C-alpha positions in Angstrom: -0.1 -0.2 0.0 1.2 3.8 -0.5 2.1 5.7 2.3 -0.3 8.8 2.9 2.7 11.4 1.9 2.5 9.9 -1.6 -1.2 11.2 -2.0 -1.9 14.5 -2.6 -5.4 16.5 -3.1 -5.0 19.7 -5.5 -7.4 21.9 -6.8 -7.8 21.5 -10.6 -8.7 23.9 -13.3 -12.3 23.0 -13.5 -12.6 24.1 -9.6 -12.9 20.3 -8.2 -10.0 18.3 -6.6 -7.5 15.9 -8.3 -5.5 13.3 -6.5 -1.7 13.5 -7.5 -0.1 10.0 -7.0 3.3 9.0 -8.1 3.5 11.9 -10.4 0.0 11.5 -12.3 -3.0 13.4 -11.7 -6.4 11.6 -11.3 -10.1 12.6 -11.4 -12.5 11.3 -8.8 -15.1 9.3 -10.7 -17.0 7.2 -7.9 -17.1 7.1 -4.2 -18.3 3.9 -3.0 -19.2 2.7 1.0 -15.6 1.6 1.4 -13.4 3.1 -1.4 -12.9 6.0 -3.8 -12.1 5.2 -7.7 -10.1 7.7 -9.3 -9.2 7.6 -13.2 -6.3 9.1 -14.9 -6.7 12.5 -16.1 -5.7 11.6 -19.6 -8.7 9.2 -19.8 -10.0 11.1 -22.9 -6.6 10.4 -24.5 -7.4 6.6 -24.2 -5.4 5.9 -21.0 -7.2 3.4 -18.4 -4.9 4.1 -15.3 -6.8 4.3 -12.1 -6.4 3.9 -8.6 -8.8 3.0 -5.6 -8.4 4.5 -2.3 -9.8 4.2 1.2 -12.4 6.7 1.9 -10.1 9.1 4.1 -7.4 8.7 1.2 -4.6 7.5 3.5 -3.9 4.4 1.4 -4.1 3.1 -2.2 -6.1 -0.2 -2.0 -5.5 -1.1 -5.7 -4.2 0.2 -9.0 -4.9 -0.3 -12.9 -1.9 0.2 -15.1 -1.5 3.3 -17.5 -1.1 2.8 -21.1 2.5 3.1 -22.7 1.7 6.3 -24.2 0.7 7.9 -20.8 3.6 9.9 -19.3 4.3 10.8 -15.9 3.8 14.6 -15.4 7.2 16.0 -14.3 5.7 18.9 -12.4 3.9 16.8 -10.4 6.8 14.7 -9.0 
């Protein structure tokens, strides 16, 4: 599991919050009873990367790999 220090919430241009994790930005897509589902911000470009966090966003529960063309954002690392 990822340490909480690796997970950061930041405001995005649309006015909502994005999750920054390992140099990538994620948009919140769904909040369930026990976890949150975050999709890669480049999902419209074909990336299917995703992470699932606990509700308090203290740990990454699961993750889905990014496509090869989805690069790490250097300004987020």
